[in-house]
VMD Tcl script that draws the C-alpha trace (Angstrom):
set ca {
  {31.98 54.82 63.66}
  {32.17 58.42 64.79}
  {34.81 57.47 67.45}
  {36.94 55.86 64.64}
  {36.91 58.91 62.66}
  {37.96 60.97 65.64}
  {40.91 58.88 66.32}
  {42.07 59.00 62.65}
  {41.75 62.72 62.69}
  {43.93 62.90 65.76}
  {46.67 60.63 64.26}
  {46.98 62.78 61.23}
  {48.29 65.64 63.51}
  {51.99 65.52 64.69}
  {51.18 64.65 68.29}
  {51.81 61.57 70.59}
  {48.33 60.54 70.72}
  {48.79 57.67 68.16}
  {52.35 56.44 69.43}
  {55.88 58.03 69.54}
  {56.34 61.28 68.01}
  {59.09 61.39 65.46}
  {60.29 64.88 64.55}
  {60.35 65.62 60.81}
  {64.05 66.14 60.58}
  {64.62 62.51 61.94}
  {62.45 61.14 59.13}
  {64.21 63.16 56.50}
  {67.79 62.35 58.02}
  {67.38 58.75 57.00}
  {64.92 58.99 54.14}
  {66.87 61.52 52.30}
  {70.46 60.20 51.48}
  {71.67 63.70 50.65}
  {71.05 64.90 54.24}
  {73.51 62.34 55.66}
  {77.19 63.53 54.94}
  {80.70 62.89 56.18}
  {80.20 65.83 58.76}
  {76.98 64.13 60.11}
  {77.36 62.86 63.60}
  {74.82 60.12 63.54}
  {74.05 56.89 61.54}
  {70.78 55.33 60.48}
  {69.76 52.06 61.84}
  {68.15 49.26 59.59}
  {64.66 50.34 60.72}
  {65.49 53.96 59.78}
  {66.12 55.27 63.32}
  {68.73 57.97 63.85}
  {71.64 57.00 66.27}
  {74.13 59.38 67.45}
  {77.80 58.55 67.04}
  {79.94 58.00 70.26}
  {80.80 61.35 71.78}
  {77.82 63.17 70.43}
  {74.36 63.75 71.71}
  {71.34 66.01 71.24}
  {68.33 66.00 69.12}
  {70.36 66.88 66.18}
  {73.61 64.83 67.20}
  {75.60 68.07 67.19}
  {76.42 68.40 70.87}
  {79.85 66.95 71.64}
  {80.26 65.10 75.00}
  {83.03 67.02 76.92}
  {85.77 65.11 78.88}
  {84.45 63.45 81.90}
  {84.34 65.76 84.85}
  {84.57 68.97 82.73}
  {82.77 71.72 84.70}
  {79.33 72.33 82.99}
  {79.34 76.13 83.95}
  {83.03 76.92 83.47}
  {84.02 74.53 80.74}
  {82.87 73.76 77.10}
  {84.07 71.57 74.16}
  {83.83 71.96 70.37}
  {84.55 68.21 69.89}
  {84.23 65.03 71.97}
  {86.66 64.37 74.87}
  {88.07 67.96 75.16}
  {87.43 70.62 77.90}
  {87.94 74.13 76.95}
  {87.84 76.79 79.74}
  {85.76 79.88 79.65}
  {87.39 83.27 80.39}
  {88.53 83.40 84.01}
  {89.10 79.56 84.52}
  {91.57 77.05 84.08}
  {92.77 73.44 84.72}
  {92.04 69.98 83.08}
  {88.47 70.23 84.27}
  {88.12 74.04 84.29}
  {87.46 73.76 87.90}
  {90.07 76.27 88.95}
  {89.44 80.17 88.98}
  {91.93 82.79 87.76}
  {92.27 85.58 90.56}
  {92.32 89.11 89.92}
  {95.55 90.18 88.22}
  {97.93 91.48 90.70}
  {96.27 89.62 93.55}
  {99.35 88.87 95.83}
  {98.18 87.23 99.04}
  {94.64 86.20 98.23}
  {92.52 83.52 96.44}
  {89.26 83.22 94.40}
  {86.10 81.28 94.43}
  {84.96 82.85 91.05}
  {86.92 84.40 88.41}
  {88.79 87.63 88.84}
  {88.25 88.05 92.54}
  {90.75 88.58 95.16}
  {89.82 87.29 98.58}
  {92.66 88.01 101.16}
  {94.34 85.47 103.23}
  {94.25 86.16 107.00}
  {96.45 89.03 107.93}
  {96.29 90.75 104.48}
  {94.00 93.60 103.21}
  {93.54 95.79 100.15}
  {92.28 95.58 96.67}
  {95.14 93.21 95.83}
  {95.64 91.71 99.24}
  {98.99 93.50 99.25}
  {98.80 95.42 102.51}
  {99.70 93.52 105.70}
  {97.52 94.08 108.74}
  {99.87 95.29 111.47}
  {99.42 94.30 115.23}
  {96.33 95.56 116.59}
  {98.04 97.95 119.16}
  {100.34 99.34 116.48}
  {99.86 103.11 116.10}
  {98.18 103.74 112.63}
  {100.05 106.85 111.84}
  {103.37 106.19 113.53}
  {103.85 102.72 112.84}
  {103.76 100.26 109.72}
  {104.63 96.54 109.09}
  {105.82 94.54 106.13}
  {104.26 91.34 107.63}
  {101.03 90.70 109.41}
  {101.25 91.05 113.01}
  {104.34 93.11 112.91}
  {104.95 96.71 114.08}
  {107.72 98.64 112.79}
  {108.27 102.46 113.64}
  {108.42 105.44 111.36}
  {111.24 107.93 111.57}
  {111.09 109.75 114.70}
  {109.09 107.23 116.73}
  {109.90 104.22 118.94}
  {108.64 101.80 121.36}
  {106.62 98.40 121.11}
  {103.59 100.21 119.71}
  {105.42 103.30 118.01}
  {103.84 105.75 120.47}
  {106.93 107.11 121.94}
  {109.06 109.72 120.35}
  {112.66 108.89 119.33}
  {115.48 111.10 120.57}
  {117.88 112.70 118.11}
  {120.42 110.06 117.05}
  {123.61 110.50 119.22}
  {121.70 112.17 122.20}
  {123.77 111.03 125.20}
  {121.93 112.42 128.38}
  {118.70 113.67 126.85}
  {115.09 112.87 126.25}
  {112.38 113.97 123.81}
  {108.90 115.30 123.87}
  {108.63 115.39 120.04}
  {110.47 113.38 117.42}
  {114.13 113.73 116.92}
  {114.49 116.04 119.83}
  {117.30 116.03 122.57}
  {116.34 117.81 125.80}
  {119.10 117.47 128.27}
  {118.52 116.12 131.83}
  {119.67 118.20 134.66}
  {123.40 118.67 134.97}
  {124.16 118.23 131.21}
  {124.41 120.66 128.17}
  {125.20 120.55 124.51}
  {123.46 119.84 121.18}
  {123.57 116.05 122.02}
  {123.52 116.56 125.96}
  {126.98 115.23 126.02}
  {128.68 117.90 128.17}
  {128.40 117.76 132.10}
  {127.90 121.01 133.90}
  {130.53 121.31 136.44}
  {130.16 122.99 139.83}
  {129.30 126.58 140.02}
  {132.58 127.65 141.63}
  {134.77 125.59 139.33}
  {137.07 127.83 137.20}
  {135.89 127.74 133.65}
  {139.33 127.87 132.10}
  {141.37 125.93 134.57}
  {138.95 123.47 135.56}
  {136.67 120.63 133.97}
  {134.43 117.83 135.04}
  {133.43 114.24 133.79}
  {130.07 114.24 135.69}
  {127.67 117.07 136.82}
  {128.62 119.18 139.90}
  {132.35 118.07 140.10}
  {135.48 120.06 139.38}
  {138.65 118.46 138.06}
  {141.84 120.64 137.51}
  {143.64 120.78 134.33}
  {147.44 120.19 134.28}
  {149.13 122.85 136.36}
  {146.28 123.88 138.47}
  {144.97 122.67 141.77}
  {142.61 123.63 144.61}
  {138.82 123.03 145.26}
  {138.02 125.23 142.35}
  {141.28 124.89 140.39}
  {142.15 128.50 141.33}
  {145.82 127.69 142.44}
  {148.78 127.03 140.19}
  {151.61 124.56 140.59}
  {154.98 126.36 140.89}
  {158.15 125.12 139.17}
  {159.09 121.79 140.51}
  {161.70 122.30 143.35}
  {160.78 125.93 143.88}
  {161.61 126.61 147.53}
  {160.66 130.14 148.37}
  {158.75 131.22 145.43}
  {155.23 131.63 144.13}
  {153.41 131.41 140.69}
  {150.77 133.41 138.92}
  {150.63 130.60 136.25}
  {151.90 126.97 136.21}
  {155.53 126.31 136.34}
  {156.59 129.72 137.48}
  {158.99 130.24 140.48}
  {158.65 133.93 141.51}
  {161.02 134.33 144.50}
  {159.84 135.92 147.61}
  {161.58 138.97 149.06}
  {165.10 137.97 150.24}
  {165.43 134.98 148.09}
  {166.85 134.36 144.67}
  {168.10 131.70 142.19}
  {166.32 129.64 139.76}
  {164.62 127.65 142.58}
  {164.49 130.65 144.96}
  {166.75 128.76 147.25}
  {169.46 131.17 147.50}
  {169.45 134.12 150.23}
  {170.29 137.43 148.75}
  {172.45 138.34 151.81}
  {174.78 135.52 150.68}
  {175.31 137.15 147.33}
  {178.67 138.91 146.72}
}
mol new
graphics top color blue
foreach p $ca { graphics top sphere $p radius 0.5 }
foreach p [lrange $ca 0 end-1] q [lrange $ca 1 end] { graphics top cylinder $p $q radius 0.2 }
display resetview
């Protein structure tokens, strides 16, 4: 008899000792008609059990079932069959992340990050990684693996200086310099230095060490003038003269003074 009273006492409490426990709200949901409205997501069976309508679940039948495949962490829904994305995600199933705004050559595994593709660097993956041997200060690149030289520098790795534009026969020891090779002079090292004995006014040269004569002059150092063509017995102090020697006259110095009347 004492055991019977013990089990009766247990069954009075809302526990599972005397069968399936039914929450109080479920009992009231089907016992009180006023609690069931057009906005409820359940129906009551003939035996008074609560059954959720299609597309709804949960103890209160108030949790919508999202579209099949909707990411449970990145998506949600307010009504059955839809899939709304949380901030930073998109796609039919909210399984695609949105990278950091401004990310140029990168991707994301989670929202608002920018993981650079190979060959790119920087916060927005906008900085190409130049060829490994490209000089960091003198070179730059627009594409990964490239190496372009800044003004004043040249060479495959931009470690060599660039001569002054137009420099003909010169070299550089610093950017945009034109130091002449032996035998040349001028701002652009374009002027050859003639032989030391070549007359500065009457001679010229096209390569170092030579001596070419201007029109009207001749000789090793261009020190001699050409007399007037046809001058026979005359000399010159400048081109095309015919200064007669003693005893000769005429335009071409070909007339003896003894024959003059």
